[in-house]
C-alpha positions as CSV (number, residue, x, y, z in Angstrom):
1,M,0.3,23.8,9.3
2,E,0.4,20.7,7.2
3,T,0.9,21.6,3.6
4,G,0.6,19.4,0.5
5,S,4.4,18.8,0.5
6,L,4.4,17.7,4.1
7,T,1.4,15.4,3.4
8,F,3.3,13.9,0.4
9,S,6.4,13.5,2.5
10,R,4.6,11.8,5.3
11,A,2.7,9.6,2.9
12,M,5.9,8.4,1.1
13,I,7.6,7.7,4.5
14,D,4.5,5.9,5.8
15,K,4.1,3.8,2.6
16,T,7.8,3.0,2.3
17,M,8.2,2.0,5.9
18,G,5.0,-0.1,5.7
19,L,6.0,-1.7,2.4
20,F,9.5,-2.6,3.6
21,M,8.2,-4.1,6.8
22,I,5.5,-6.2,4.9
23,A,8.1,-7.3,2.3
24,V,10.5,-8.5,4.9
25,A,7.7,-10.3,6.9
26,L,6.5,-11.9,3.7
27,G,10.0,-12.8,2.6
28,V,10.8,-14.5,5.9
29,A,7.4,-16.3,5.9
30,M,7.8,-17.5,2.3
31,G,11.5,-18.3,2.6
32,I,12.4,-16.1,-0.3
33,T,15.8,-14.4,-0.9
34,G,16.6,-10.7,-0.4
35,T,16.6,-10.2,-4.2
36,D,13.0,-11.5,-4.4
37,V,11.9,-9.3,-1.5
38,T,13.5,-6.3,-3.3
39,K,11.6,-7.2,-6.5
40,Q,8.3,-7.5,-4.7
41,T,8.9,-4.1,-2.9
42,A,9.8,-2.5,-6.3
43,D,6.6,-3.9,-7.7
44,M,4.6,-2.3,-4.9
45,V,6.4,1.1,-5.1
46,L,5.5,1.3,-8.8
47,T,1.8,0.8,-8.0
48,D,1.8,3.0,-4.9
49,G,3.8,6.1,-6.1
50,A,0.9,7.7,-8.1
51,P,-1.4,7.9,-5.1
52,A,1.4,9.3,-3.0
53,L,1.9,12.0,-5.6
54,A,-1.9,12.7,-5.7
55,L,-1.8,13.4,-1.9
56,G,0.2,16.5,-2.7
57,M,-2.9,17.9,-4.3
58,E,-5.1,17.5,-1.2
59,K,-6.8,20.6,0.0
60,G,-5.7,20.1,3.6
61,D,-7.7,20.0,6.8
62,P,-10.8,22.2,7.0
63,D,-9.4,24.1,10.0
64,I,-5.8,24.3,8.8
65,M,-5.7,28.1,8.9
66,D,-7.2,28.2,12.4
67,R,-4.4,26.1,13.9
68,P,-1.0,27.4,14.9
69,P,2.0,26.1,12.9
70,R,3.4,22.9,14.0
71,P,6.5,23.4,16.2
72,P,9.7,23.3,14.1
73,Q,11.3,20.8,16.5
74,E,8.4,18.3,16.0
75,P,9.7,15.4,13.9
76,V,8.0,14.5,10.6
77,I,7.3,11.1,12.1
78,N,5.6,12.0,15.3
79,R,4.1,9.6,17.9
80,E,0.6,9.6,16.3
81,M,2.0,8.8,12.9
82,L,4.2,6.0,14.2
83,I,1.3,4.4,16.0
84,G,-1.0,4.7,13.0
85,T,1.7,3.3,10.7
86,T,2.3,0.4,13.0
87,V,-1.4,-0.5,13.3
88,Q,-2.0,-0.2,9.6
89,T,1.2,-2.2,8.8
90,V,0.2,-5.0,11.2
91,A,-3.3,-5.1,9.6
92,N,-2.0,-5.1,6.1
93,T,0.6,-7.8,7.0
94,L,-2.2,-10.0,8.4
95,A,-4.4,-9.5,5.4
96,V,-1.5,-10.4,3.0
97,L,-0.5,-13.5,5.0
98,I,-4.1,-14.6,5.1
99,A,-4.3,-14.1,1.3
100,Y,-1.2,-16.2,0.9
101,W,-2.5,-19.0,3.1
102,R,-5.9,-18.9,1.1
103,G,-3.9,-19.1,-2.1
104,M,-2.2,-22.3,-0.9
105,M,-5.5,-23.7,0.4
106,W,-7.5,-22.8,-2.7
107,E,-5.5,-25.1,-5.0
108,A,-5.7,-27.9,-2.4
109,E,-9.5,-27.5,-2.3
110,Q,-9.6,-27.7,-6.1
111,G,-7.7,-31.0,-5.9
112,M,-4.6,-29.5,-7.5
113,A,-1.1,-29.6,-6.2
114,A,-0.3,-26.5,-4.2
115,N,1.4,-23.9,-6.3
116,V,3.3,-21.2,-4.4
117,V,3.0,-18.8,-7.4
118,T,-0.8,-18.6,-7.0
119,A,-0.4,-17.9,-3.3
120,E,2.2,-15.2,-4.0
121,T,0.0,-13.6,-6.6
122,M,-2.9,-13.5,-4.2
123,A,-0.7,-12.0,-1.6
124,F,0.7,-9.5,-4.1
125,V,-2.8,-8.4,-5.3
126,T,-3.9,-8.1,-1.6
127,L,-0.9,-6.0,-0.7
128,V,-1.3,-3.6,-3.7
129,L,-5.0,-3.1,-3.1
130,S,-4.5,-2.6,0.6
131,E,-1.9,0.0,0.0
132,L,-4.2,1.7,-2.5
133,F,-6.9,1.7,0.2
134,R,-4.4,2.9,2.7
135,A,-3.6,5.9,0.6
136,Y,-7.1,7.2,1.3
137,T,-6.3,7.3,5.1
138,S,-3.3,9.6,4.5
139,P,-4.8,13.1,3.8
140,S,-5.3,14.0,7.4
141,E,-4.1,12.8,10.8
142,R,-7.0,14.6,12.5
143,Y,-10.1,13.9,10.4
144,L,-11.7,10.8,9.2
145,L,-11.9,10.2,5.5
146,F,-15.7,10.6,5.5
147,K,-15.5,14.1,7.0
148,L,-13.0,15.2,4.3
149,G,-14.8,13.4,1.5
150,V,-13.7,10.3,-0.3
151,F,-13.9,11.7,-3.8
152,T,-12.8,15.3,-3.2
153,N,-9.3,14.8,-4.7
154,K,-9.8,13.8,-8.4
155,Y,-6.1,13.2,-8.7
156,M,-6.4,10.4,-6.1
157,Q,-9.1,8.8,-8.1
158,Y,-7.0,9.0,-11.2
159,A,-3.9,7.6,-9.4
160,V,-5.8,4.7,-7.8
161,G,-7.4,3.9,-11.2
162,F,-4.0,4.1,-12.9
163,S,-2.4,1.8,-10.3
164,I,-5.2,-0.8,-10.7
165,L,-4.7,-0.6,-14.4
166,L,-1.0,-1.3,-13.9
167,L,-1.9,-4.2,-11.6
168,L,-4.3,-6.0,-14.0
169,P,-1.9,-6.8,-16.8
170,V,0.7,-8.0,-14.4
171,V,-1.7,-10.6,-13.2
172,Y,-3.8,-11.4,-16.3
173,I,-1.5,-11.0,-19.3
174,S,0.4,-14.3,-19.7
175,A,3.5,-12.7,-21.3
176,L,4.0,-10.6,-18.2
177,Q,3.4,-13.3,-15.7
178,P,6.9,-14.8,-15.8
179,I,8.5,-11.4,-15.5
180,F,6.6,-10.5,-12.4
181,G,6.3,-14.1,-11.0
182,T,2.4,-14.0,-11.1
183,R,-0.2,-16.5,-12.1
184,C,-3.9,-16.3,-12.7
185,P,-5.5,-19.5,-11.5
């Protein structure tokens, strides 16, 4: 049986692994230092923690009581989870790298000198939003989101809304932009 605490644990492991892999890929692609990668990862964990906590309030799969308990020797990160995490991480990484590239191209198209901060901001926002969307895929490894219901967990809605409310000032309030290294074009 997958309980709320196991769902929460899997979600946190899944998100942390994905965030770390994306942060490293972005860091290498952008040529930034380990400290900057750590800062970006910390920014993401702050906006991703609330949805992971909300997953602990999920009802569980509809047939959870009809299934036998999972074997005690089965690892928390099983084969299916590893494949799913890898696929989602690759997709998120591609989306973030494309956003970064579009950020660099956008300013060139406007006739301005390329500004890496704009590209990094676009990549950051894409990463945060993709991780928030990804949180909706975590409640079940067996059922699609639409079978379980998108809005059945009110805490997830609050958490995603709260995370977006944390993201907006980081991008749009000029006093916070130097702290987080963001820029609103």
